[in-house]
N, C-alpha and C positions, 0 to 999 in steps of 0.2 A: 504495500499500499504506499503509495506516494504523498506522505504527511506534507509536503510544500504543497502541493494540488488540494487536498483536504484544507488546508489553513486559507488559500486563496479561496476557494468555495465558502467558507465558513465564515470569512471577512465581507465577502461580497453579500452573502444573507444578512449579516450585521448592517452593514449599509442602508441595504433595500428596508430593514426595520427600523432605521434610524430615522430615514425620511417621513417613515408614519407617526415614530413617537414626536418627533419636530413640530409637526403639524398640528400635533396636538398639545403639544405643552402649553401651557398655561391658557388653555381652552376648557379644561375638564370641568363640568359642572354637575354631572350626573356619573353613579356608579354604583355598581352590585356588590352585594357582600358574602363571601363564601364562608365567613366566619363574623365574629363580633367585631372584629378589627381588622380583618383579612379582606383587603378590596380587590377588586378585577376591574378594569376600565375597558372602552372600545377599543383603546390604543393597544390593550395586553393583547385583546383577541385579533386584530388585525396584526399585529407585530409578529406573534405567532405564526398565522398564516402565511405571511411572506417569508419568512423563515424558512417556513418547510417546504413549500414552493420553490425557494431557490433549491434547498438540496435533493426535494425529490427531482427535480428538472437534470441534475447531474448523477444523483446516486439513488434510483429507484427502487432499490433492493434493498436499502440501507433501513434498520432499525432506528428510529427517532421517539426519544422520551422527553416530552414537552410539557410544562405545568398547568397549561389549561388545558390540554385535551389528552394526557395523559399518553398511554403508549399506542405508538403508530407502529404495527409489524413490521418485519423487515428479516434479513439475515440477523441471528443472535450476536455473530462475530464482531459486527459491525454497528456501534448505538452511536447516533448523535443524542447529547443532554442539552436541552433547550430552555433557558428562562428568558423569556420576550421581553419583560421590563421587570428588572429586580429592583426593589425600591419603589411599589405602586402607591403607596401611601404619600411618599414623599414627590411623586410626579402629579399624587391627584391635587397636591397642596401647591403645588407649582415651584418645589424646591430641587435643583436640579443635582441631587445624590441620588442617582438611579441609571442605570445601564442595563445594556442586552447581554447575556453570557450564553456563550455556545462552546461545548466542548466535544470532544470527537474520542471514542475507545475503541479499543481493540480487545477482545475477550475479557471485558469489565476493566483494561489499564488504559488511564486516561493520557493520551498522547499529543493531543492537541486542546490548548484552550485559548480563547477569545474572549476579550471582556472591551465593550464598549460605551462610551458613555456620549450621547452625541451633543448633550446640552455643554459638555465643557472640551468635546473633541479630543478626548484622550483613547487611545486604543492601545492595551494591554493584548500581548500576544504570547502564548509561549508552544513551542511542542520539545516533545521529549528526548531528552539530552543536548538541547541546543539553547539553554536560557532564556532569559526573559525579556520581554522590551517593552518599553512605553514609546509609541508613534517612533518605531522601528530604532529606537537608542537604547542600549543594553542596560537594564536596569539591576540591583542588588541590593538586600536587606541592610538596615542598620548596624552599625558597630557597637551601640550601646552595651556596657557591659552588665549594669545591674537593672532592678526593676525600680528602685528610688530614682534612679535618672531616664524611665522610659515614658514614654504618652502610650497608653493602650488603648484599645478600641475593642467593644462589646456589642451584642446584640441582644433582644429580648424577643422570643417567638412569639407569634401569635397567640398560639395556645400556651400561657402561661400559667396560668391558676393552681394546675395541678403540681406543678414545680417552682411556685414562688418560692417558697424558704431557700430551696438550695441557689435558685437564681441569687437571689438579694445576700447570701451569704458570703458567694463568690465574687459577686461587685464589690462588696464591703471589706473583702480581704485585700482585694486589688487595689481599691480607690485609697485606703490606708498605707500600702506599700508605694504605689506608682506616684510619679511628677502629676499623673494627670489620667482620667478617664474618658472617653469618647463615646457616644452612641449615635450611629450617621444612618442607619435605618437600613442597609443594602448591604448583606455578606459577600456579595462578590466584590464590590470595592473596597472592601475592608480587606480581604483578603490582598488585593492588588497594592492597596497602601502599605499593606506590611512587605510586600514584595519589593517597593521602590524605596524603603526607608521612611515614609512620612509616621508609620507606627512603627513601635518596636514588637508588639505580639497582638493578638487577636481569638477572643475566645467567645463559643456560644455552644447552646444548647439547641436541641430537637429541630434541626436544619433538614432539609431535604438533597438529593441529589444536584436537582438544579442550581441549588444556593451555592453549590459548593464545588461541581466538580471542574470547571474553567480556573477559577480562583485558588483551588489546589495548586495546579500545574504550574501555575502563574508563579506561585508564591515558592513552590518546592525549587524551581527552577532558578530563581532567581535569590537560593541560598537557604531558606526558611526551612526549620525542622517544622515538621506538619504529624500531628499525634492525635489520638484521643485523650484524656484527661488523665488516664492511666498510663500513657508513655507509648501506648500501640500504635505503629504505622496508622496513619488514617485510611480509611478506605470508606469508598461511597456509601454502604450498608450501614456507617456508625451514625449515629443523631447528636453526635458532639465533636468540637475540634478545638483544635488549641495550634494555632502557626505563631511562630516567634522567628527571631532572627539567630536564634541558636544559642546564642551567647547568655540569654536569659531562661531559657527554657525549662532547666531544672527548677530555678527558681519560681517559674510561673508555673510548673506543676504542683508543688507544694504548696501556693494559692489555692489550687484548684480543690485542694483536700479539706472536707466539710464536714461537721460532726450529725450535720441534718440529712436523714436518710428520708427521701421521699420514694414512690413508687417507680417514677418514671423520669429520675433525673439522670437515667444514661442513654 
C-alpha cells in the first residue's frame, strides 16, 4: 500500500470537507443533540459525506468508520477512521478550536494521520515511521523536564456523570502539580498541540477511535509517549489516553493514580 497516495487522498478529502465547514462557520443557529451535551450539526453531516465520497472514489472497497454514519463496510484489512468535525460544540458557538480528523489503518495499525483546522489553516500530518508535520514543516514535542514547568491539556467526555469523581480527582492532581491546565474541547487538536510542543501532556477518558486515531499517530511520530493511564501502549480500543513529551510521562502516570474507584473509570 502506497502511504503517500493514501495521505494525498486523505488530505484531498479534508480540504473538500473544509470548504463545507467554512461555509457554515459562524452561521450555525440550529443543531441536534445525540446526548445532553453531544451536538451534531448540518456541517458535521455534510462534511462526513464529502469525506466518504472522496475516499470511495479512489478506494471503493476500503472500510470506513465515521462518527456520524458508523461502519461503512469494506475490506477489513484497510480502514479509514473519520471524524468530520471534532469540536462540534466549539464550532456551534463560533469558536475556531475544531478540526477534521482522518486516519488510515492497515490491520488495525494506524499508518496515516491527517488533522486539518480550516479556520486557522493548520494542517497536521504523519505517516508511520516518517515523522510529523505542520503545514509541511517537521514538528516535535517539547523538552520540558518536569510537570511543575508544564502546560497540560485535558478534556471532559460528553457522558461524564458516571465517572465525574475520577475525572475531577485527576484534574485536581494535575492542576496542583502543573504550571497550568487547559481544556480546549477537541481531543484531536489536543494531541496535535502536544505533537508540536504547545502543550507538554494531554489526558482524557471515554474517547472513541475517531477522536484519537489520527492524533495518536501525529503525536507518536513527533516523539510523544502515548499510553493508557497504566502505561500500557495505546491502542484504539482503549478508553483512556495519556500523551506526553516523554520527559514527564512517568510523573504524569503518577498523577493519573487516584483513590476513587468507579465502574467506568477505564
